[in-house]
Structure formats: structure tokens, C-alpha cells
BAKEPA-779412 format. One record per residue: x, y, z of N, C-alpha, C in turn; residue number from 1. Coordinates in steps of 0.001 Angstrom, whole numbers. Example, Ala and Ser with C-alpha at 12.3 -4.5 7.8 and 13.67 -1.06 7.14 Angstrom:
2
<rec><n_x>13190</n_x><n_y>-5690</n_y><n_z>7800</n_z><ca_x>12300</ca_x><ca_y>-4500</ca_y><ca_z>7800</ca_z><c_x>13200</c_x><c_y>-3300</c_y><c_z>7800</c_z><num>1</num></rec>
<rec><n_x>12850</n_x><n_y>-2250</n_y><n_z>7080</n_z><ca_x>13670</ca_x><ca_y>-1060</ca_y><ca_z>7140</ca_z><c_x>12900</c_x><c_y>30</c_y><c_z>7870</c_z><num>2</num></rec>
This chain:
82
<rec><n_x>11003</n_x><n_y>3167</n_y><n_z>2201</n_z><ca_x>10466</ca_x><ca_y>3914</ca_y><ca_z>951</ca_z><c_x>11617</c_x><c_y>4257</c_y><c_z>6</c_z><num>1</num></rec>
<rec><n_x>11222</n_x><n_y>3385</n_y><n_z>-1383</n_z><ca_x>12103</ca_x><ca_y>3287</ca_y><ca_z>-2154</ca_z><c_x>11784</c_x><c_y>4597</c_y><c_z>-3512</c_z><num>2</num></rec>
<rec><n_x>12605</n_x><n_y>5203</n_y><n_z>-4022</n_z><ca_x>12344</ca_x><ca_y>6013</ca_y><ca_z>-5269</ca_z><c_x>12712</c_x><c_y>5264</c_y><c_z>-6341</c_z><num>3</num></rec>
<rec><n_x>11543</n_x><n_y>5167</n_y><n_z>-7499</n_z><ca_x>11875</ca_x><ca_y>4234</ca_y><ca_z>-8583</ca_z><c_x>11307</c_x><c_y>5261</c_y><c_z>-9644</c_z><num>4</num></rec>
<rec><n_x>11827</n_x><n_y>4749</n_y><n_z>-10816</n_z><ca_x>11017</ca_x><ca_y>5240</ca_y><ca_z>-12207</ca_z><c_x>10054</c_x><c_y>4617</c_y><c_z>-12924</c_z><num>5</num></rec>
<rec><n_x>10087</n_x><n_y>3141</n_y><n_z>-12359</n_z><ca_x>8861</ca_x><ca_y>2335</ca_y><ca_z>-13166</ca_z><c_x>7827</c_x><c_y>2394</c_y><c_z>-12182</c_z><num>6</num></rec>
<rec><n_x>6277</n_x><n_y>2204</n_y><n_z>-12587</n_z><ca_x>5245</ca_x><ca_y>2222</ca_y><ca_z>-12012</ca_z><c_x>4609</c_x><c_y>518</c_y><c_z>-11399</c_z><num>7</num></rec>
<rec><n_x>4318</n_x><n_y>990</n_y><n_z>-10142</n_z><ca_x>3899</ca_x><ca_y>-32</ca_y><ca_z>-9527</ca_z><c_x>1926</c_x><c_y>-164</c_y><c_z>-9880</c_z><num>8</num></rec>
<rec><n_x>1352</n_x><n_y>-1272</n_y><n_z>-10314</n_z><ca_x>614</ca_x><ca_y>-1296</ca_y><ca_z>-10471</ca_z><c_x>-892</c_x><c_y>-740</c_y><c_z>-9503</c_z><num>9</num></rec>
<rec><n_x>-1486</n_x><n_y>269</n_y><n_z>-9558</n_z><ca_x>-2550</ca_x><ca_y>755</ca_y><ca_z>-8660</ca_z><c_x>-3624</c_x><c_y>458</c_y><c_z>-8948</c_z><num>10</num></rec>
<rec><n_x>-4695</n_x><n_y>-233</n_y><n_z>-7716</n_z><ca_x>-6024</ca_x><ca_y>-558</ca_y><ca_z>-7863</ca_z><c_x>-6977</c_x><c_y>845</c_y><c_z>-8086</c_z><num>11</num></rec>
<rec><n_x>-6538</n_x><n_y>1755</n_y><n_z>-7424</n_z><ca_x>-7033</ca_x><ca_y>3037</ca_y><ca_z>-7548</ca_z><c_x>-6173</c_x><c_y>4249</c_y><c_z>-7507</c_z><num>12</num></rec>
<rec><n_x>-6683</n_x><n_y>5484</n_y><n_z>-7984</n_z><ca_x>-5746</ca_x><ca_y>6750</ca_y><ca_z>-7771</ca_z><c_x>-6481</c_x><c_y>7909</c_y><c_z>-7153</c_z><num>13</num></rec>
<rec><n_x>-5888</n_x><n_y>8577</n_y><n_z>-6392</n_z><ca_x>-6338</ca_x><ca_y>9649</ca_y><ca_z>-5785</ca_z><c_x>-5562</c_x><c_y>10920</c_y><c_z>-6605</c_z><num>14</num></rec>
<rec><n_x>-5813</n_x><n_y>11802</n_y><n_z>-7116</n_z><ca_x>-5128</ca_x><ca_y>12955</ca_y><ca_z>-7877</ca_z><c_x>-5612</c_x><c_y>14254</c_y><c_z>-6751</c_z><num>15</num></rec>
<rec><n_x>-4390</n_x><n_y>14567</n_y><n_z>-6109</n_z><ca_x>-4429</ca_x><ca_y>15470</ca_y><ca_z>-5544</ca_z><c_x>-3500</c_x><c_y>16557</c_y><c_z>-5758</c_z><num>16</num></rec>
<rec><n_x>-3191</n_x><n_y>16740</n_y><n_z>-6811</n_z><ca_x>-2273</ca_x><ca_y>17912</ca_y><ca_z>-7373</ca_z><c_x>-3153</c_x><c_y>18987</c_y><c_z>-7360</c_z><num>17</num></rec>
<rec><n_x>-2309</n_x><n_y>20056</n_y><n_z>-6807</n_z><ca_x>-2839</ca_x><ca_y>21326</ca_y><ca_z>-6552</ca_z><c_x>-3451</c_x><c_y>21663</c_y><c_z>-5219</c_z><num>18</num></rec>
<rec><n_x>-3707</n_x><n_y>20636</n_y><n_z>-4398</n_z><ca_x>-3929</ca_x><ca_y>20667</ca_y><ca_z>-3133</ca_z><c_x>-2855</c_x><c_y>21231</c_y><c_z>-2437</c_z><num>19</num></rec>
<rec><n_x>-3225</n_x><n_y>21813</n_y><n_z>-1290</n_z><ca_x>-2263</ca_x><ca_y>22246</ca_y><ca_z>-284</ca_z><c_x>-2279</c_x><c_y>21273</c_y><c_z>1092</c_z><num>20</num></rec>
<rec><n_x>-1088</n_x><n_y>21270</n_y><n_z>1683</n_z><ca_x>-871</ca_x><ca_y>20196</ca_y><ca_z>2828</ca_z><c_x>-1881</c_x><c_y>21010</c_y><c_z>3738</c_z><num>21</num></rec>
<rec><n_x>-2570</n_x><n_y>19929</n_y><n_z>4349</n_z><ca_x>-2638</ca_x><ca_y>18418</ca_y><ca_z>4453</ca_z><c_x>-3423</c_x><c_y>17698</c_y><c_z>3460</c_z><num>22</num></rec>
<rec><n_x>-3897</n_x><n_y>18587</n_y><n_z>2246</n_z><ca_x>-4851</ca_x><ca_y>17943</ca_y><ca_z>1820</ca_z><c_x>-4844</c_x><c_y>16601</c_y><c_z>1153</c_z><num>23</num></rec>
<rec><n_x>-3311</n_x><n_y>16385</n_y><n_z>446</n_z><ca_x>-3202</ca_x><ca_y>15162</ca_y><ca_z>-73</ca_z><c_x>-3333</c_x><c_y>13933</c_y><c_z>735</c_z><num>24</num></rec>
<rec><n_x>-2724</n_x><n_y>14184</n_y><n_z>1997</n_z><ca_x>-2611</ca_x><ca_y>13095</ca_y><ca_z>2879</ca_z><c_x>-4033</c_x><c_y>12950</c_y><c_z>3262</c_z><num>25</num></rec>
<rec><n_x>-4594</n_x><n_y>14095</n_y><n_z>3763</n_z><ca_x>-6214</ca_x><ca_y>13625</ca_y><ca_z>3992</ca_z><c_x>-7045</c_x><c_y>12931</c_y><c_z>2916</c_z><num>26</num></rec>
<rec><n_x>-6938</n_x><n_y>13251</n_y><n_z>1606</n_z><ca_x>-7419</ca_x><ca_y>12575</ca_y><ca_z>525</ca_z><c_x>-7085</c_x><c_y>10995</c_y><c_z>765</c_z><num>27</num></rec>
<rec><n_x>-5754</n_x><n_y>10741</n_y><n_z>657</n_z><ca_x>-5008</ca_x><ca_y>9417</ca_y><ca_z>687</ca_z><c_x>-5954</c_x><c_y>8847</c_y><c_z>1889</c_z><num>28</num></rec>
<rec><n_x>-5936</n_x><n_y>9254</n_y><n_z>3263</n_z><ca_x>-6583</ca_x><ca_y>8523</ca_y><ca_z>4262</ca_z><c_x>-8124</c_x><c_y>8195</c_y><c_z>3832</c_z><num>29</num></rec>
<rec><n_x>-8739</n_x><n_y>9120</n_y><n_z>3306</n_z><ca_x>-10240</ca_x><ca_y>8845</ca_y><ca_z>2686</ca_z><c_x>-10311</c_x><c_y>7775</c_y><c_z>2186</c_z><num>30</num></rec>
<rec><n_x>-9342</n_x><n_y>7581</n_y><n_z>1086</n_z><ca_x>-9486</ca_x><ca_y>6406</ca_y><ca_z>447</ca_z><c_x>-8999</c_x><c_y>5376</c_y><c_z>862</c_z><num>31</num></rec>
<rec><n_x>-7980</n_x><n_y>5350</n_y><n_z>1461</n_z><ca_x>-7901</ca_x><ca_y>3857</ca_y><ca_z>2601</ca_z><c_x>-8936</c_x><c_y>3425</c_y><c_z>3167</c_z><num>32</num></rec>
<rec><n_x>-9681</n_x><n_y>4329</n_y><n_z>3868</n_z><ca_x>-10836</ca_x><ca_y>3741</ca_y><ca_z>4628</ca_z><c_x>-11855</c_x><c_y>3166</c_y><c_z>3965</c_z><num>33</num></rec>
<rec><n_x>-11739</n_x><n_y>3374</n_y><n_z>2585</n_z><ca_x>-13079</ca_x><ca_y>3036</ca_y><ca_z>1747</ca_z><c_x>-12697</c_x><c_y>2121</c_y><c_z>987</c_z><num>34</num></rec>
<rec><n_x>-11339</n_x><n_y>1350</n_y><n_z>1031</n_z><ca_x>-11115</ca_x><ca_y>280</ca_y><ca_z>52</ca_z><c_x>-10734</c_x><c_y>-949</c_y><c_z>801</c_z><num>35</num></rec>
<rec><n_x>-10503</n_x><n_y>-1899</n_y><n_z>283</n_z><ca_x>-10197</ca_x><ca_y>-3322</ca_y><ca_z>1039</ca_z><c_x>-8866</c_x><c_y>-3395</c_y><c_z>1256</c_z><num>36</num></rec>
<rec><n_x>-8600</n_x><n_y>-4408</n_y><n_z>2267</n_z><ca_x>-6921</ca_x><ca_y>-4733</ca_y><ca_z>2794</ca_z><c_x>-6765</c_x><c_y>-5165</c_y><c_z>1385</c_z><num>37</num></rec>
<rec><n_x>-5285</n_x><n_y>-4967</n_y><n_z>1384</n_z><ca_x>-4454</ca_x><ca_y>-5273</ca_y><ca_z>-30</ca_z><c_x>-4517</c_x><c_y>-4665</c_y><c_z>-1241</c_z><num>38</num></rec>
<rec><n_x>-5461</n_x><n_y>-3337</n_y><n_z>-868</n_z><ca_x>-5741</ca_x><ca_y>-2287</ca_y><ca_z>-2264</ca_z><c_x>-4494</c_x><c_y>-1498</c_y><c_z>-2350</c_z><num>39</num></rec>
<rec><n_x>-3804</n_x><n_y>-1159</n_y><n_z>-3763</n_z><ca_x>-2845</ca_x><ca_y>-412</ca_y><ca_z>-3786</ca_z><c_x>-3290</c_x><c_y>864</c_y><c_z>-4408</c_z><num>40</num></rec>
<rec><n_x>-3099</n_x><n_y>1898</n_y><n_z>-3523</n_z><ca_x>-3509</ca_x><ca_y>3252</ca_y><ca_z>-3932</ca_z><c_x>-2315</c_x><c_y>4116</c_y><c_z>-4797</c_z><num>41</num></rec>
<rec><n_x>-2579</n_x><n_y>4634</n_y><n_z>-5821</n_z><ca_x>-1648</ca_x><ca_y>5681</ca_y><ca_z>-6095</ca_z><c_x>-2040</c_x><c_y>7187</c_y><c_z>-5845</c_z><num>42</num></rec>
<rec><n_x>-1186</n_x><n_y>8117</n_y><n_z>-5186</n_z><ca_x>-1418</ca_x><ca_y>9167</ca_y><ca_z>-4537</ca_z><c_x>-525</c_x><c_y>10216</c_y><c_z>-5717</c_z><num>43</num></rec>
<rec><n_x>-1291</n_x><n_y>11007</n_y><n_z>-6579</n_z><ca_x>-690</ca_x><ca_y>12275</ca_y><ca_z>-7199</ca_z><c_x>-532</c_x><c_y>13083</c_y><c_z>-6368</c_z><num>44</num></rec>
<rec><n_x>544</n_x><n_y>13815</n_y><n_z>-6056</n_z><ca_x>491</ca_x><ca_y>15083</ca_y><ca_z>-5538</ca_z><c_x>1694</c_x><c_y>15571</c_y><c_z>-5884</c_z><num>45</num></rec>
<rec><n_x>1601</n_x><n_y>17210</n_y><n_z>-5529</n_z><ca_x>2728</ca_x><ca_y>17741</ca_y><ca_z>-6461</ca_z><c_x>3268</c_x><c_y>18794</c_y><c_z>-5128</c_z><num>46</num></rec>
<rec><n_x>2616</n_x><n_y>18402</n_y><n_z>-3609</n_z><ca_x>3281</ca_x><ca_y>18944</ca_y><ca_z>-2312</ca_z><c_x>4525</c_x><c_y>18155</c_y><c_z>-2031</c_z><num>47</num></rec>
<rec><n_x>5753</n_x><n_y>19156</n_y><n_z>-1861</n_z><ca_x>7014</ca_x><ca_y>18732</ca_y><ca_z>-1509</ca_z><c_x>6923</c_x><c_y>17809</c_y><c_z>-409</c_z><num>48</num></rec>
<rec><n_x>6050</n_x><n_y>18291</n_y><n_z>737</n_z><ca_x>5951</ca_x><ca_y>17426</ca_y><ca_z>1865</ca_z><c_x>5554</c_x><c_y>15853</c_y><c_z>1979</c_z><num>49</num></rec>
<rec><n_x>4386</n_x><n_y>15669</n_y><n_z>1144</n_z><ca_x>3731</ca_x><ca_y>14755</ca_y><ca_z>949</ca_z><c_x>4789</c_x><c_y>13447</c_y><c_z>695</c_z><num>50</num></rec>
<rec><n_x>5887</n_x><n_y>12903</n_y><n_z>337</n_z><ca_x>6672</ca_x><ca_y>11724</ca_y><ca_z>551</ca_z><c_x>6818</c_x><c_y>11354</c_y><c_z>1829</c_z><num>51</num></rec>
<rec><n_x>7282</n_x><n_y>12696</n_y><n_z>2749</n_z><ca_x>7600</ca_x><ca_y>12323</ca_y><ca_z>4091</ca_z><c_x>6452</c_x><c_y>12302</c_y><c_z>4765</c_z><num>52</num></rec>
<rec><n_x>5340</n_x><n_y>13108</n_y><n_z>4885</n_z><ca_x>4439</ca_x><ca_y>12636</ca_y><ca_z>5443</ca_z><c_x>3386</c_x><c_y>11443</c_y><c_z>5071</c_z><num>53</num></rec>
<rec><n_x>3381</n_x><n_y>10969</n_y><n_z>4004</n_z><ca_x>2731</ca_x><ca_y>9825</ca_y><ca_z>3717</ca_z><c_x>3626</c_x><c_y>8421</c_y><c_z>4473</c_z><num>54</num></rec>
<rec><n_x>4623</n_x><n_y>8566</n_y><n_z>4289</n_z><ca_x>5755</ca_x><ca_y>7721</ca_y><ca_z>4869</ca_z><c_x>5315</c_x><c_y>7733</c_y><c_z>6497</c_z><num>55</num></rec>
<rec><n_x>5223</n_x><n_y>8967</n_y><n_z>7196</n_z><ca_x>5277</ca_x><ca_y>8977</ca_y><ca_z>8561</ca_z><c_x>3843</c_x><c_y>8053</c_y><c_z>9060</c_z><num>56</num></rec>
<rec><n_x>2772</n_x><n_y>8748</n_y><n_z>8036</n_z><ca_x>1371</ca_x><ca_y>8045</ca_y><ca_z>8512</ca_z><c_x>1491</c_x><c_y>6637</c_y><c_z>8376</c_z><num>57</num></rec>
<rec><n_x>1815</n_x><n_y>6111</n_y><n_z>6987</n_z><ca_x>1907</ca_x><ca_y>4907</ca_y><ca_z>6896</ca_z><c_x>2710</c_x><c_y>4196</c_y><c_z>7960</c_z><num>58</num></rec>
<rec><n_x>3712</n_x><n_y>4480</n_y><n_z>8403</n_z><ca_x>4404</ca_x><ca_y>3773</ca_y><ca_z>9575</ca_z><c_x>3677</c_x><c_y>3835</c_y><c_z>11071</c_z><num>59</num></rec>
<rec><n_x>3046</n_x><n_y>4810</n_y><n_z>11293</n_z><ca_x>2145</ca_x><ca_y>4677</ca_y><ca_z>12075</ca_z><c_x>677</c_x><c_y>4198</c_y><c_z>12387</c_z><num>60</num></rec>
<rec><n_x>145</n_x><n_y>4109</n_y><n_z>10935</n_z><ca_x>-1292</ca_x><ca_y>3284</ca_y><ca_z>10804</ca_z><c_x>-1042</c_x><c_y>1928</c_y><c_z>10412</c_z><num>61</num></rec>
<rec><n_x>248</n_x><n_y>1409</n_y><n_z>9895</n_z><ca_x>369</ca_x><ca_y>47</ca_y><ca_z>9595</ca_z><c_x>272</c_x><c_y>-331</c_y><c_z>8351</c_z><num>62</num></rec>
<rec><n_x>-207</n_x><n_y>782</n_y><n_z>7385</n_z><ca_x>-73</ca_x><ca_y>906</ca_y><ca_z>6031</ca_z><c_x>1463</c_x><c_y>690</c_y><c_z>5252</c_z><num>63</num></rec>
<rec><n_x>1544</n_x><n_y>347</n_y><n_z>4112</n_z><ca_x>2735</ca_x><ca_y>285</ca_y><ca_z>3736</ca_z><c_x>2820</c_x><c_y>1385</c_y><c_z>2324</c_z><num>64</num></rec>
<rec><n_x>4016</n_x><n_y>2022</n_y><n_z>2471</n_z><ca_x>4421</ca_x><ca_y>2945</ca_y><ca_z>1169</ca_z><c_x>5395</c_x><c_y>1718</c_y><c_z>472</c_z><num>65</num></rec>
<rec><n_x>4743</n_x><n_y>1841</n_y><n_z>-923</n_z><ca_x>5500</ca_x><ca_y>602</ca_y><ca_z>-1950</ca_z><c_x>6757</c_x><c_y>1241</c_y><c_z>-2609</c_z><num>66</num></rec>
<rec><n_x>6324</n_x><n_y>2294</n_y><n_z>-2975</n_z><ca_x>7086</ca_x><ca_y>3479</ca_y><ca_z>-3720</ca_z><c_x>6934</c_x><c_y>4528</c_y><c_z>-4017</c_z><num>67</num></rec>
<rec><n_x>7817</n_x><n_y>5835</n_y><n_z>-4247</n_z><ca_x>7475</ca_x><ca_y>6881</ca_y><ca_z>-4405</ca_z><c_x>8355</c_x><c_y>7173</c_y><c_z>-5903</c_z><num>68</num></rec>
<rec><n_x>7436</n_x><n_y>7926</n_y><n_z>-6686</n_z><ca_x>8019</ca_x><ca_y>8100</ca_y><ca_z>-7853</ca_z><c_x>7980</c_x><c_y>9598</c_y><c_z>-8321</c_z><num>69</num></rec>
<rec><n_x>9277</n_x><n_y>10100</n_y><n_z>-8750</n_z><ca_x>9317</ca_x><ca_y>11675</ca_y><ca_z>-8850</ca_z><c_x>9125</c_x><c_y>11771</c_y><c_z>-10447</c_z><num>70</num></rec>
<rec><n_x>7471</n_x><n_y>12314</n_y><n_z>-10886</n_z><ca_x>7365</ca_x><ca_y>12385</ca_y><ca_z>-12078</ca_z><c_x>7806</c_x><c_y>13695</c_y><c_z>-12609</c_z><num>71</num></rec>
<rec><n_x>8678</n_x><n_y>14549</n_y><n_z>-12045</n_z><ca_x>9009</ca_x><ca_y>15736</ca_y><ca_z>-12720</ca_z><c_x>8264</c_x><c_y>17002</c_y><c_z>-11940</c_z><num>72</num></rec>
<rec><n_x>6948</n_x><n_y>17028</n_y><n_z>-12432</n_z><ca_x>6163</ca_x><ca_y>17878</ca_y><ca_z>-11861</ca_z><c_x>5186</c_x><c_y>17644</c_y><c_z>-10647</c_z><num>73</num></rec>
<rec><n_x>5151</n_x><n_y>16378</n_y><n_z>-10380</n_z><ca_x>4524</ca_x><ca_y>15669</ca_y><ca_z>-9295</ca_z><c_x>5430</c_x><c_y>14414</c_y><c_z>-8834</c_z><num>74</num></rec>
<rec><n_x>4622</n_x><n_y>13902</n_y><n_z>-7619</n_z><ca_x>5005</ca_x><ca_y>12634</ca_y><ca_z>-7045</ca_z><c_x>3926</c_x><c_y>11513</c_y><c_z>-7048</c_z><num>75</num></rec>
<rec><n_x>4163</n_x><n_y>10126</n_y><n_z>-7374</n_z><ca_x>3094</ca_x><ca_y>9233</ca_y><ca_z>-7498</ca_z><c_x>3544</c_x><c_y>8469</c_y><c_z>-6574</c_z><num>76</num></rec>
<rec><n_x>2796</n_x><n_y>8469</n_y><n_z>-5066</n_z><ca_x>3103</ca_x><ca_y>7451</ca_y><ca_z>-4123</ca_z><c_x>2217</c_x><c_y>6267</c_y><c_z>-4162</c_z><num>77</num></rec>
<rec><n_x>2644</n_x><n_y>5174</n_y><n_z>-4067</n_z><ca_x>2019</ca_x><ca_y>4056</ca_y><ca_z>-4337</ca_z><c_x>1712</c_x><c_y>3308</c_y><c_z>-2498</c_z><num>78</num></rec>
<rec><n_x>583</n_x><n_y>3479</n_y><n_z>-2152</n_z><ca_x>282</ca_x><ca_y>2596</ca_y><ca_z>-525</ca_z><c_x>-699</c_x><c_y>1556</c_y><c_z>-731</c_z><num>79</num></rec>
<rec><n_x>16</n_x><n_y>616</n_y><n_z>37</n_z><ca_x>-1042</ca_x><ca_y>-740</ca_y><ca_z>136</ca_z><c_x>-1674</c_x><c_y>-618</c_y><c_z>1450</c_z><num>80</num></rec>
<rec><n_x>-2987</n_x><n_y>-996</n_y><n_z>1216</n_z><ca_x>-3610</ca_x><ca_y>-1079</ca_y><ca_z>2689</ca_z><c_x>-3417</c_x><c_y>-2454</c_y><c_z>3530</c_z><num>81</num></rec>
<rec><n_x>-3073</n_x><n_y>-2176</n_y><n_z>4690</n_z><ca_x>-2813</ca_x><ca_y>-3145</ca_y><ca_z>5399</ca_z><c_x>-3768</c_x><c_y>-3507</c_y><c_z>6513</c_z><num>82</num></rec>
């Protein structure tokens, strides 16, 4: 997992800002299930635990966290479905 200031291009976006844990991760998982392999999803979340939780889930599920961008008031986490 890397933290960068530039953006990876996403095919779809899940805006989970304002949701409490584990809402952002659950929203991401639902989107991953609905898209094709190779799709890049941007998760927008203001939950502090999300970067760690998404990385742990990706490691367990075989998906890939491409990057985590700190946008100041939220994170933009790019995940590629594998």
C-alpha cells in the first residue's frame, strides 16, 4: 500500500463518507462483487480505520490496493478487483 498525492484513474466510485465502520468496507465489498475483474474502484471514506481495514480485506480476498490518497478530510482508496 502506498500513500500518494496523485490520483489513479477509477472505473467506478463508492462514496462512503459519513458512514461508520464497517460501512465503508461493506460498501466496497458490495461494489467489488458487482464489477468485472480488472475494474478499479475508488472508495471515498472519512473513517480513520478504513485504510487499514481495506488493506487487510484485500490481502485476504486476493484483491489489490493500488494506493491510498489522503485528501485532507477523507481518504481516496483505489482497489483493483482480481
